N, C-alpha and C positions, 0 to 999 in steps of 0.2 A: 087533143090539147090537154084534156083532163089527165090522161095517162102520163103525158110529158111532165106535168106539174108534180105528180106523185113521184115520178122517177127522180126529178131534181131534188125534191124534199128529202127522199131517202138517201140520195148521194151526199147531200150536205151533212146529214146526221152522221153517216158512216165516216166521212172525212174528219168531222169534229171529234168523234169518239176515238178514232185512230190517233189523231194528234194529241189528245188528252192522255191516252195511254202511253204514247211515246214519251211525253214530257214527264209523266209520273215515273216511268221506268228509268229515265235518265236521272231524275232527282234521287231515286232510291239507290242507283248505282254509285252516284257521287257520294251519297251519305255513307256507303259501305266501303269506300276506297280507303286503303291503309297504306302506310309509308314505312320505309325501312332504310337504314344506313347502307349505302352500296358496298361499304367495306365490312359490314356486319360487325362493327366494333363491340356491340352488346349482344352478339349471338343472334337469336331469332326474335329479339324484341322488336315490336312494331309500334307505330303511332297512328292516331286517328286523323291527324292533320299534317299539312306540309310544314317544313321547318328545316333545321340543321342538326346534325349529330352533336351531342354534348361532348363527345370525346375528340373526334377528328374535325369537326366543324363543316364537313361536307354536306351538301344539300341532300335531304332525305328523298328517296325515289319511290314513286307509287309501285306497289306490287300487285299481284293478282287479287282481284276484288272478291270479297266474300259473297257477292251476289251470285257467282257461279255455283257456290256451295248451296245457296238457298234454293236454286232452281230444282235440285233433285233431293233436297232435304237430307243430304249426307253431311258427315263431319270430316274434317281434314285430318291428316296425320299429326298436325300440331295441336289438336284438341285434347284437353285433359279428359274428355269423356271417353277416350280410348282406354283409360286406366280401369282395371277391373277390381281394384281393391274395394273392400266393403267397410262401411263406416256406421257408427251409431250416432244418432242425433241426440240433443239434450232431452228430447221427448221419448227416447228409448226406441226409436224406429231404426231399422237397418236399411241403409241405402247405398247406392253407388253414385259416383260423381255425375254420371249421365242422368240421374234423376233430377239434377238441378238445371238441366237443359231448358232453354226458353226464356231465361232471365239474365240480365247483366249481372255478373258476379264481382263483388269486391271482397277479396280474400286476404286473410292475415293468419300467421301461425304464432301462437302464444302458449303460455301455460298458466293456470289459474293461481298457483302459489307464488308466482313471480312478484317481487316487491320493487323491482327497478324499472326495466324497460317496458314490460308488458302493460302496466297501468297507463303508461303514456301512449302506447300503441292503441289501446282501447279508447283512450281519449281522442286520438287522431281519427279513429273510425267514427266515433260519435260526432266529431266536428265535421267530418265529411257528410255524414247523414243529415246534419242540421242545415247544410247548404243546398240540399236537394229538394225541389218543390214536392209537395205531397202527391201531386198527380203522377210524378215520375217514380215514386217509391213502389208502386204496384208492379213495376217491371224490373225491380232491383232486389238483390239478395246479398246481404252482408254475411259473410261466412268466416267464422273463427275456428281454426283447427288446432287442437292441442298437440304439442310436441311431447307431452308427458301422459300418454294414454293409460299408463298403469294407475296414476293418481286421479286423473281427470275422467271419472266415470260419467255416464249420462246424468246421474243425479247431481253430481258436483257441478257439472256444466250448467244444469238447469238453475241451481241455486246461484251460481255466478251471474247468469243472465238476468235473473230477477234483481239481484243486488245492484247490478250496474245499469238497470233500466234498459235492458236490451232483450226484452222478452216479447216484443211485437213480432208480427208475422214476417217482417223483412229481415229478421236476424236468425241465423242458424249456427249452432255449435256442433262440432264433429269430434268424435273420439274414434281413432282407427287402431290398427295394429302397428307394432314397431316397424315392420317392413313397409306397410302402407304409408305411414307418416314419412319415413325416410325417402321413399320413392317420390312422394309429392313434393317434398322439400327440394329434391334434386331438380324437379321440373321448374320450380321457382328460382333456382340458383340461390336458395336460402340455406345457410349453414347453421347448424346447431350442434352443441356438444354438452353432455352431462358432466358437470364439474364437481358435483356432490350429490348425495342421495336426494336432495330436495332443490337443487339449483342447476340451471342450464345457462350457457352462454349461447347467444344466437343473433342472427342478422335481424334487422328491423325493416321489413319490406311489406308494403301493401300493394297487392296486384289487382288489376282490373281485367276481366275476361268478357268477351262478347257472348251473345246467346248461344253460340256454337262451341263455347269452351276454348276459344283461342285467346292467347295473351295479347292484350292491346297496349297496356301501360303499366309501369311500376313506379312506385314512390318509395324512396329509400331514406331512412333516417327518422329521427323523432322530432315532432313539433315543427316539421318543415312546412314551407308554403305549399298548400294542397290545391292551388288554382288549376294546374294542369290536370290533376286527378279529377277534380269536380267537373271541369270542362269536358273531359273524356267521357265521364259517366252521363252527363247531360246529352252529349251527342249520341250515345248508344241507346238512350232511353227516350229519345224524341218520338 
């Protein structure tokens, strides 16, 4: 009788533990599910929640879950961490994009001498940061990449960061090579062109990547409603 009681107790514990793990795995899988337009109107762009395509209005469809990638700790072909270009941070450290792995990334391309669009993009980035709870910031990295690497040295980027109150650990500024910057801009579908020795025309896009370097969301324009961007970040940093 005593042995039967022990057996039953162990059986109940095992069943409860299995059920708990199953529920946790299900919740994690749901949290990592991503959606995409079935017509791929915006190329490989994905979303973190269900809805409809802003171009063709078709319902977004769930695609392969990132949880499959997490199981073997590999990165997909769509990850920016596959890029091998080298970058200098505002602290003078040389890194590759894969060194940013492990945090949700909010990325934008600017240049520090810009007097028109870039100050507004910087303001948009700071506005997004202000809407993120402090406990989420530890899992977040705001990354600003210069499209003018010749002028924007690490020293200049550092001074810019301090001047704009963006010198906390969640902010990173990057200077790359001309080819590295052009390659990354192509990944973001971000266009830029030098129109004078000190001026560029460029797209105004803020991009959100998950911890695996996969593009999840993009916000285009200046001073636009950033609710979807903030919601995406919050879902990725929960």
